[in-house]
C-alpha positions in Angstrom: 49.8 -47.8 15.8 51.6 -44.5 16.0 52.9 -45.2 12.4 49.2 -45.5 11.2 48.0 -42.2 13.0 50.3 -39.6 11.5 51.2 -36.6 13.8 49.4 -33.5 13.4 51.0 -30.4 12.3 49.3 -27.2 13.1 49.7 -24.2 10.7 52.7 -22.0 11.0 51.3 -18.8 12.4 54.5 -16.9 12.4 54.4 -16.5 8.6 53.9 -12.9 7.5 50.3 -13.5 6.0 49.1 -14.9 9.2 50.8 -12.7 11.8 49.2 -9.6 9.5 45.7 -11.3 9.8 42.7 -9.4 10.6 40.5 -10.5 13.7 37.8 -12.3 12.3 34.7 -11.0 11.6 30.9 -12.1 12.8 27.5 -10.9 12.0 24.1 -11.8 13.8 21.8 -14.2 12.2 18.8 -12.1 11.3 16.4 -15.0 11.9 16.1 -18.5 13.1 17.6 -20.7 10.3 18.6 -17.7 8.3 22.5 -16.7 7.9 24.4 -13.3 7.2 24.8 -13.1 3.5 28.5 -13.4 3.5 28.6 -16.4 5.7 31.6 -18.3 5.7 30.9 -22.2 4.6 32.8 -24.8 6.6 34.6 -27.9 4.7 35.5 -31.2 6.4 39.2 -29.9 6.8 40.6 -28.3 10.1 39.5 -24.6 10.2 40.9 -21.7 12.4 39.7 -18.3 13.2 41.7 -15.5 14.6 40.5 -14.1 17.8 43.2 -11.3 18.0 46.7 -11.0 19.3 47.9 -14.0 17.4 45.2 -16.3 19.0 44.1 -18.9 16.4 41.1 -21.3 17.6 40.8 -24.5 15.9 37.2 -25.6 15.3 36.7 -28.6 17.5 35.0 -30.5 14.6 34.2 -29.4 11.2 32.1 -30.7 7.9 30.7 -29.6 4.9 28.5 -27.0 4.2 28.1 -25.6 7.4 28.6 -22.3 9.3 30.8 -21.1 12.1 29.1 -19.9 15.1 31.2 -17.8 17.5 30.1 -17.2 21.3 33.2 -15.4 23.1 36.0 -17.9 22.5 33.7 -20.8 21.7 33.6 -21.9 18.1 31.2 -24.4 17.0 30.3 -25.7 13.7 26.3 -25.5 12.9 24.2 -26.2 10.0 22.5 -23.3 8.6 19.5 -24.4 9.4 19.7 -25.0 13.2 21.1 -21.4 13.5 19.0 -19.2 16.0 18.2 -15.5 15.5 20.9 -13.3 17.1 23.7 -16.0 17.1 27.2 -14.4 15.8 28.2 -16.1 12.5 31.5 -15.9 11.1 31.7 -14.1 8.0 34.3 -13.8 5.2 34.6 -16.2 2.0 38.6 -16.6 1.8 40.5 -19.2 3.4 44.2 -18.2 3.9 43.8 -15.4 6.6 42.8 -12.5 4.6 39.7 -12.3 6.5 41.0 -14.3 9.9 40.1 -17.6 8.9 42.4 -20.2 7.7 41.5 -23.6 6.4 44.4 -26.2 6.8 44.4 -29.0 4.2 48.0 -30.3 4.8 47.9 -31.1 8.4 48.5 -34.9 8.3 50.9 -35.0 5.6 54.3 -35.6 6.2 56.7 -32.3 6.7 59.3 -31.8 4.0 58.2 -34.8 1.9 58.1 -34.0 -1.8 57.4 -36.3 -5.0 60.5 -37.4 -6.6 59.2 -37.3 -9.9 56.6 -35.0 -11.6 55.3 -37.6 -14.0 54.4 -41.1 -12.9 52.4 -43.6 -13.4 49.3 -44.9 -11.5 48.9 -42.1 -9.2 45.1 -42.5 -8.8 43.2 -45.6 -7.8 41.4 -47.9 -9.9 40.3 -51.5 -10.3 43.8 -52.3 -11.2 45.1 -51.1 -8.0 46.9 -53.6 -5.5 45.1 -53.3 -2.2 47.4 -55.5 0.0 48.9 -52.8 2.0 45.6 -50.8 2.2 44.0 -54.2 3.5 47.3 -54.6 6.5 46.9 -50.7 7.5 42.9 -51.4 7.9 43.4 -54.4 9.9 45.7 -52.6 12.3 43.3 -49.6 12.1 40.4 -51.5 13.0 42.2 -53.5 15.9 43.2 -50.2 17.6 39.9 -48.4 17.4 37.8 -51.4 18.6 39.1 -50.2 21.7 40.1 -46.5 21.5 38.1 -45.0 18.8 34.3 -45.2 17.2 34.1 -47.5 14.1 30.8 -46.5 11.9 29.4 -48.9 9.3 27.6 -47.3 6.3 25.8 -50.5 4.6 24.1 -51.0 1.3 22.0 -54.2 1.2 24.5 -56.1 -0.9 26.3 -57.1 2.2 23.1 -59.0 3.3 22.6 -60.9 0.1 25.4 -63.4 0.6 25.5 -65.9 3.4 29.1 -65.5 4.1 29.4 -61.5 4.0 26.2 -61.4 6.1 27.9 -63.7 8.8 31.1 -62.0 8.4 29.3 -58.6 9.3 27.5 -60.3 12.3 30.9 -61.4 13.4 32.6 -58.2 13.2 29.7 -56.6 15.4 29.6 -59.4 17.9 33.7 -58.8 18.4 33.6 -55.2 18.9 34.5 -53.8 15.4 31.2 -51.9 14.9 30.0 -49.0 17.3 27.2 -47.9 14.8 25.6 -48.8 11.9 24.1 -46.6 9.5 22.0 -48.0 6.4 18.4 -47.7 4.9 15.2 -49.6 5.2 16.5 -51.9 2.6 19.7 -53.3 4.3 17.7 -54.2 7.7 15.0 -55.8 5.5 16.9 -57.9 3.5 19.1 -58.7 6.3 15.8 -60.1 8.6 14.5 -61.9 5.4 17.9 -63.8 5.2 17.3 -64.6 8.9 13.8 -65.9 8.4 13.3 -66.9 4.7 17.2 -67.6 4.2 16.8 -65.5 1.0 17.4 -61.9 -0.2 15.1 -60.5 -2.6 13.9 -64.3 -3.1 17.0 -65.6 -3.9 18.6 -67.9 -1.4 21.8 -66.4 0.3 23.9 -69.3 -0.3 22.8 -70.8 -3.6 21.4 -67.5 -5.3 18.7 -69.9 -6.7 15.4 -68.1 -6.9 12.7 -69.6 -4.4 9.1 -70.2 -5.2 7.2 -66.9 -4.7 10.4 -65.5 -3.3 9.7 -62.3 -4.7 7.1 -62.0 -1.8 9.6 -62.5 1.1 10.7 -58.8 1.6 7.1 -57.9 1.7 6.3 -60.7 4.1 8.9 -60.0 6.6 8.0 -56.3 6.4 4.7 -57.3 7.2 5.7 -59.5 10.2 7.9 -56.8 11.7 5.0 -54.2 11.6 2.7 -56.6 13.3 5.0 -57.3 16.0 5.6 -53.6 16.2 9.4 -53.4 16.3 12.2 -55.2 15.0 13.5 -56.6 18.4 10.0 -58.0 19.2 9.9 -59.7 15.5 13.2 -61.1 16.2 12.2 -62.7 19.2 8.7 -63.8 17.7 10.1 -65.3 14.7 13.1 -66.7 16.4 15.7 -65.0 14.0 19.0 -65.8 15.5 21.7 -64.9 13.0 22.5 -61.8 11.0 23.3 -58.0 11.0 20.4 -56.7 12.6 20.1 -59.4 15.0 24.0 -59.0 16.1 23.0 -55.3 16.6 20.2 -55.8 18.9 22.0 -58.7 20.8 25.1 -56.7 21.3 23.4 -53.4 21.8 25.0 -51.5 18.9 22.8 -48.3 17.8 21.5 -48.7 14.2 20.2 -45.9 12.2 17.6 -46.7 9.4 17.1 -43.3 7.4 14.2 -43.3 5.2 13.8 -43.0 1.4 11.3 -42.1 -1.1 11.3 -45.7 -2.8 11.1 -47.7 0.4 8.4 -50.7 0.9 6.9 -51.1 4.3 8.9 -49.3 5.9 10.3 -51.0 9.1 8.8 -49.6 12.1 12.2 -48.0 12.9 13.2 -46.4 9.8 13.3 -42.6 10.4 10.7 -41.2 7.6 11.9 -37.1 8.4 15.2 -36.7 6.4 16.0 -34.1 8.6 16.0 -36.3 11.7 17.6 -38.9 10.0 20.4 -36.5 9.4 20.6 -35.3 13.0 20.6 -38.7 14.4 23.6 -39.9 11.9 25.4 -36.7 12.6 25.5 -37.8 16.6 27.8 -40.8 15.3 29.5 -38.7 12.9 30.7 -36.5 15.6 32.4 -39.6 17.6 33.5 -41.4 14.3 37.2 -42.2 14.3 36.6 -44.8 11.5 34.2 -44.7 8.7 33.5 -48.2 6.8 31.4 -47.2 3.6 30.2 -50.1 1.7 28.3 -50.3 -1.6 25.8 -47.5 -1.0 26.6 -44.3 -2.7 23.9 -41.9 -1.5 24.2 -42.9 2.3 28.3 -42.7 1.7 28.3 -39.5 0.3 25.5 -38.0 2.9 27.5 -39.5 5.8 30.8 -38.2 4.3 29.6 -34.6 4.1 28.9 -34.9 7.7 32.2 -36.5 8.9 35.1 -34.2 10.0 38.5 -35.3 8.3 40.2 -35.0 11.9 39.1 -35.5 15.7 40.2 -33.3 18.3 40.9 -35.6 21.4 40.3 -35.0 25.0 44.3 -34.2 25.7 44.0 -31.8 23.0 45.8 -33.9 20.2 44.5 -34.1 16.7 43.8 -37.3 14.9 42.5 -38.2 11.7 39.4 -39.8 10.6 39.9 -42.5 8.6 37.1 -43.1 5.9 37.3 -46.1 3.7 34.8 -46.6 0.7 34.3 -50.1 -0.6 33.0 -50.8 -4.0 33.5 -52.5 -7.2 33.7 -49.3 -9.5 35.6 -46.2 -9.3 32.4 -43.9 -9.8 31.1 -44.1 -6.1 34.8 -43.4 -4.8 35.1 -40.5 -7.4 31.7 -39.3 -6.4 32.5 -39.0 -2.6 35.6 -37.3 -3.6 33.8 -34.8 -5.8 31.6 -34.1 -3.0 34.2 -32.8 -1.0 35.4 -36.2 1.1 38.8 -36.2 -0.6 40.1 -38.0 2.0 38.4 -41.1 1.8 40.5 -44.3 0.7 38.9 -46.6 -1.9 39.1 -50.2 -2.2 37.7 -51.4 -5.4 36.4 -54.9 -5.0 33.3 -56.9 -4.6 31.8 -56.1 -1.1 31.0 -59.7 -0.3 34.6 -60.8 -0.9 35.8 -57.7 1.0 33.7 -58.8 4.1 35.0 -62.3 4.2 38.4 -61.4 3.6 38.3 -58.7 6.4 36.7 -61.2 8.8 39.2 -64.0 8.2 41.7 -61.6 9.3 40.3 -60.3 12.0 38.2 -63.0 13.9 41.0 -64.3 15.8 42.4 -61.2 16.9 
């Protein structure tokens, strides 16, 4: 596993640019939820601030579009809306030490490694890219972090529309490969629909044949769950005995269902307040060591913006956070990268095929 988790290289703070760097500046927040005009906006890369005397402090975590709050020697990444009046906010818009702020983008790159050619074919992942090595590395990462990390899945409803992919996700949950599940109302609704009616949006989850009045099924399951008062109560009352949400309930794996403007129902557990959804999802982002984002562009981008590219472990070591996005097209992967999560690794394939392949290679581990 040591070959898969690359060593982290701190910046060389002996360079002239950094030895001459000033002490970082801060300004007091003028009001709750308001930050100084020249605030420093964070990335998901490791970020350091200079406290003086050559002492650079690494933010224990970072994420997109937040601010740095300094309390003595303690550095915290905080969303601007959560900053309280009087807190000291780091200010400065440069990132190479000019204002005591250094953003480190190459910490996990091998030292001294340079490309041999300036021009080469296939330097960017596409649907033509072979993913054999990506799969093999992913199997090893998941086996390791099942016991030594925090694996977070971000799922779109397509995973629940197929009998085999739904069963594969259930198997992964039951075998410890999922420590938290993030989704929307649709994933949970159609998974429960599959458990009760054996359909997904009215189609049989195996044969894909449309069922008589099947377009009512997801509305009926929503109504039954709301009648029961909770997902867990409905699972017992309706005697649902398989599926993704069933496995989460059975294994006590936390799941976060974030609401959207187009939700039917929704299920009782769906969080309607988007900022409360964000805060609840962020609790898992702060612990994540592997993120598996499948067939859901908006949830993938949202969670990608919450997840640091690194974690500082209890012993002070720094490790990367692995982020995989699985989708049929380059569009979702490119969109995620364009929103700041450049470290996300794409596997471009049908998500149902991906799930079955993944489970077949992990189920005997």
